[in-house]
N, C-alpha and C positions, 0 to 999 in steps of 0.2 A: 504494503498499499505506498509505503516512507517512498519509491521508488517514480510511481506512479507517480505521485503529486507536485515531483518532482519535473519544472518548466526543461530545454534542453539545454541553457542557458548555466541554472543549476549542476545542473551532470555536465556542464563540461566542468568547470570552475569544479568542482567534485574529482574530476581522470586529474589532472592540473595539481593540485593540491597531494591527492594520495602519490601520484610522481612524486613531486617533488618530494613530499619523505620520506619517499623509500627510497630515494638518490642522495638525498642529504645525509639520512644513517649509513654513520662509522664511515664516512667519507676520508676523514683524515686515518685511517685506517686502511693498510698500514702506514708505517712510518716512511717504509723507506722507497725505492722507485719499485714501480709494476711492468712490468713487459721492456716495453720501447720507450717507456718516459725519462731509462738512462740516457734515452740519445733525447727526445722530442722536455723532454720540463728540464731535462740538465740542460742543456742549450738555453730556455728559457732563461734559468737562472748567469748563465755566461750576458748573454747578452743582460740581464739588469744591471750584471756589476761593469759593463761597460767595456767587456774583454773581445775587442777585433777579433781574435783566433774564433771563436765560435762562430763564423762566416766565413773560416778557410780548410778548405778540402784536405793543403797537404800539412798544418798541423798536425802534431799527439798528441793527442788530449791524454786527461790525468788515468790512472789506470781503473776498470771495472766500470768508464763511462765512453763517453762519447757524443763528439762534434756532432751534432746534423745539420745536416747542408745536404742532404739525399732531396727535403720536401721545398717548397719554396718558403718563406718566413710568420705571415700572419697566423697559423693558432700560437707559435711557439711568440710571437708579440702582442699576443692577446695576454699568454701566461700571464708571462713577464710584468705586461698591465698592470693585470691583479695580483697582484706580489707587490707592486709597486703599490696601491693604492691600500691593500692591508697589510702594509707596512712587515714582511713577512714570507720569509721563502719556504714555510711547509706545505705540506703535501693538498692541505685543505684552501689552501691559495692559487696555487696552479693548476686543482681537481675543479676550484666550484664555476670557475667562466666553460667547461665541459657541459656539468650539468643545468645550469641556465638553457646554456641551445638545446641541451639536451629539453626539456622543460618545453619549452616554447617547440623546438620541433613538433612534439603533438603536437602540437597549439596547430601551427603548420599542414600537420596531416589533416585537420581538424578545416579548416579556414578553405583547401582542397575542393577535400569531399564535396563540402559549401556548394565551391562555384561549380564542380562536374557533376554532382548529381542535380542542386537546387535544392536538397533536401535535410533535410536536419537529422535525423534518424540514422540514413549508412553511416554516415560522419564522425558523429558519434562515437557509431560500431567501433571504425577504423582508428579514429583515433584511442580508445580504451585499448585495442589489439595492440598498436603499435606498444601503448607505451608498458604492456604486456612483455613487449621483447628483448631477450637479454640478453643479443648481439649489442645493439643500441645502447641497452640500459650502460653496462659494462661498457662499451664505446666513452657513452661520456661522462665514467667519472672517475675516467684514467685519463693521463697527462697527454693525448696522445692527438693526429689536428684528426684524423676520420670522420666525426663528432661536428669537426667545425663544419667542414664540407661540406656533409648533408644538412645539415640547417637552411648554408644559402641556397645551393641547391634548390630546396625547397621553396624557401622564401621567393627564385627568381624566378621560375617555374612559375608558382602565384603571382605575383607584380605582370609576366607574361601574357598570366589566362586574362590579367584583367586588362591588359593590351597598356599598359603604364610598359612601355619599352626598354627607354633611357632609362630607368632605376633598376630592372630585371636587369640590363644587362653591366649597371655598378656594380649590384649584388654577386652576378656573375664572377665578375674581374677578383672581388671577397673570398666567392670561392676556387678561382685557379688560382689562386694564392693563398690556399692552406691546402690542394694535392691538385696535382694534374688531372689527376683521372677526372676531376670538374667538367671537361672539355670535351668530355661524352654529352652534353646535353646538347651542344651542336645540334649532334644525331636527330634530334627530335626539334630542336625551336629552328635551324635553316630548312627544310621540308614548309613548314608550317611558314614559314615568311616565306617562302617561295611561290607556298602554293596562292597565298592573297597577294603577294606581288606587292611584294612595301622593300622600294628600295633603300630608302631612305634610314628603315629598325634596321635594314641587314646592315648597312654599315655604322650603328648604335651598334651593335656585336659586333663587328669586326675591328674597331678601334678601342672602343672602351674599353672594352676585361684589360685588353693590355696594358693600356693608362695608368688602370686601377693598377694594376700586378706590380706596373716595374713602381711604383707611388711606394708598395710598401718597400722595398730592399733600400727605402731613402736611408736607413741607420747603414745600411752595408758604405753607403755613398761617402757618409759625414762620416766614417768612420779611416774615409785616407784613402778607399778599393775604388779603381778609376772602373770604368766603360771595356776596357777589357778584359780586366776581370773580372768582372760581370759573365761575358759572353763563355771565358774559358768556364767557371764557377756553371754554367747552365751543358756543356758540352760533357761536364762529370758528370752531371745528375745525367745525363739522356743517359752517358755507355753507365750508371751504373746500374737504369733498372733497365736496360737492355741486355746487357752481355754479363755482369751478378752470374756466377754461377757458386750454390751456394744450394745444401738440405739445410731440414731443419722437421726436428719432431712428428709436431702439430704443420709441416705445411697438407696440400690437400690440393686436390684440381678442382677446376675451378665448376668442372660438372656436378662433382659434388655437394655444390653447397646450397642445394634448395633443399636437399636429402638432411643437411645439417649429420653428418657423416662425424665430421673431423673439429670436434669444438677448440679452439684453443688456450691451455694451462699457461695463464699468468701469471700468479701466484702461488705458494705453500709455505707456511706457516704450523710449525711442530712442536704442540705443547701436552707433553705427558701422551694419554694413551687420547686426544685429541687431536684434530687438525684442519684448518681452514685454510680454502682453494679458494679463489677465484677462473672462473676460463669464464670467458665470450665463449659464447653460445646462444644460439638460436634457442625460442622456444619452441622446440619438435612439433606441437599442433597448429600453431602458426605457417611455420613453414610447410611441415607436410601438406594440410588443407590448403593454405594460401597457396601453392604450389597449385592445386589441381585447380581453386579461382583464376587466375591468370587463364587460364585455357578456356575456360569458362566463358570467362569478358573476354577477352576474344574472338569464340566463337556469337558475342550476344554482341559487340560493338560491328562483326560484317553482317551479322544478321537486320541491326535494327539500325543498323547506317550510322553509328556513331562516333564521332569525332572523340566528343569528350574520353570513351570507354577506351577507344584507341589509346587515346596519351596516355592513359593507365597501364595497357601493353608495354607501350610502348615504352613508359619512363622506365618501367622496369628490366625489361630485354638491353635497354642500351648501356647499363652499368654492370650487365651482367656477360652478355655479352660476346663484349669485346677481350673478357680474360681471357676466349677461347684462342686466342692470334699472343699471347702476352708470352713469353722467351725466359722471368724473369719468377721466382721462389713466391707460392698465391698461399693466402691464409681467407680461414673461410671472415675475416674481419671487413675483405674487400668483399664483399656483399652484404658489407652495411647497406651502402644505398638504391639500394633495391626493395630492401625491406619497406621505406615506406609505403612503396606503388603494391607492393603483397599486400598489409593491409587494407589500403583502398580497396585491390581486386577482393579483399576479403570478405570487410564491408559492406559493401556493396551484394553483395551474392548470397551474406546471411542474412541483411536487411530485406530483399525478394525471398529469403525462402519463407521470415515472417508475415509475407503476406499471404500461403497457404497455410491453410490448419496443417496439414497432416506432416507440414514441413516442417511446424513451430517447435516442437517437442528435439527435435534432433536437432533444432540450429540453439536453442536451450542447454544441450545434453555438448556439442560443440565448447560455445561461452564459457563454457562451468570446467568442461575441461584446460581448454588455457588455462584459468585461473588456477584453476587444480598446480596445472603442471609448472607456470610461474612461480609458485607459494616452493612446490618443492625444488624449484633449482633455485630460488632467493637465495639461500646460503652458501651456493656455491660462486655464486654473483660479488659476493661480498664479504667472503672471507671468516660468516661465518664456524665457528669452532663447531665440530662432530665428532662420536667418537668414531676411530679407527677401522674396526670393523664395516661401522652402519659407510664407509667413504668409498670405502674397495669394492662392498655390496653394492651401491647406487653407478657406482662408475665401472662397476661388471657389466648391469647392463644397457647403458647409454650409453658407452661412448666405445669405437671403435678400438683406439688405442687407450689401453690402461696403466694410467702414470703407477700403479702397485705391481704392476707385472715385473 
């Protein structure tokens, strides 16, 4: 009865408040670097201290950490700004911007749903589902760059759909300045612009993002580096991502990501007979059922001649399929930008199921399973210490690679 009395905006606020509390809980644990924070968060601290070596690929870092120059600097600059404002370089300070953007990305999924569906209910379902995705949950609590570019991409797409092309291009520049893979959104934007024959808007997307990208390197130039070094730095970045030969226990092929077969082990802490772990893992029900709804949504976009449904499908594909051609080592978290579109497709299809009496029970069951899976996963997303035996049992039935073997 309580939920029925709530209006859409109240449900949205409730979703965002729950998402915020779950993401902020134990944000300062562990108080050591988690996974690639040894690169990103460490380099953000070096930015804060004004060390020009943090920008230089040829400089030898201290033991146990490394300068992160293989990605553009914006995410690290935002982390540094957070530490400056909060007057501390603690994990809380450099992880907080990611949490804020992670919560904002849930709101953006809702707004995208409203724009694409013109209906509050599937938008709320999609936002709720996305808030229970373990993969983006972990990325938003970790000092890395993924949640930054994902949030900027979603905002850029929303502005694009609202025909605010200048601002869309501006935000796209921020996304590209966080991670190069943001460029994949051009596979969606340019066909739509060419179809609508909008040459001015095309020029916006050709010139504005690179200019924004260049501006984020202003500290690089202010610390005495020249344009030739800027060019060489980008050659080194390109070489790193296209020629690096490396292996990793938790790497995974691109085709396996929708199946959530290879979660990535970020952190472990042993305390007597208890163990705390952090795994970057999707919600299995969201991934498995959501992947099916991508096909259903693609079919409906064709049957109904719906461009809006097609945008969801293409948004999912443009951030996933290009990885089939990537020569570099890959991880499940590279699938993270496709998950918002997976959530939109799932939200749409579940709402369609609610319209039919025979499907209502199945829809409610799926939503309950999504909630239950997140509850079971939550300790393994936040390093809550559990008995060792329980850890071993859980991993034996949920992971293709059991870390205790």
